[in-house]
Residue, then its C-alpha position, 0 to 999 in steps of 0.5 A: x757868397x754873401x754872409x750876413x750877421x751881426x758885428x763880431x760873429x766871425x764872418x770875416x774870419x770864416x771867409x779868410x779861412x776859406x780863401x786860405x784853403x785855395x792854393x796860392x800857386x793857382x789863385x790870387x786873393x784880395x781883400x777889400x772893404x767898401x765904406x762911405x769914404x770909398x771912391x773909384x780911385x781907392x778901389x783902383x789903387x787896391x786892385x791895381x797891384x794885384x791885376x795885370x793887363x792881359x789884353x786891351x781893356x782886360x785885366x786879370x791876375x798874373x800868370x793865368x791865375x784865378x782871382x778871389x776877391x773878398x769884399x769885407x764890410x759891404x757898405x754902399x759908398x757915396x755917389x760920386x759927382 
């Protein structure tokens, strides 16, 4: 789902409310923001604590939960060199 709108129109609050309706026993929620200062390492540090290694090369939420990711304020990060 992609919500577009001006600043202060309640997009984040609406999404947070929606995510809070999912039972935490079955879902792991994560909120992250991208900006011009975002880089691979900062994204990895945000995702890392919430994800566990399931198989070789496959990460996912703990205890067979499903993951919900809210990307708040999607701005395109600078291209890394």
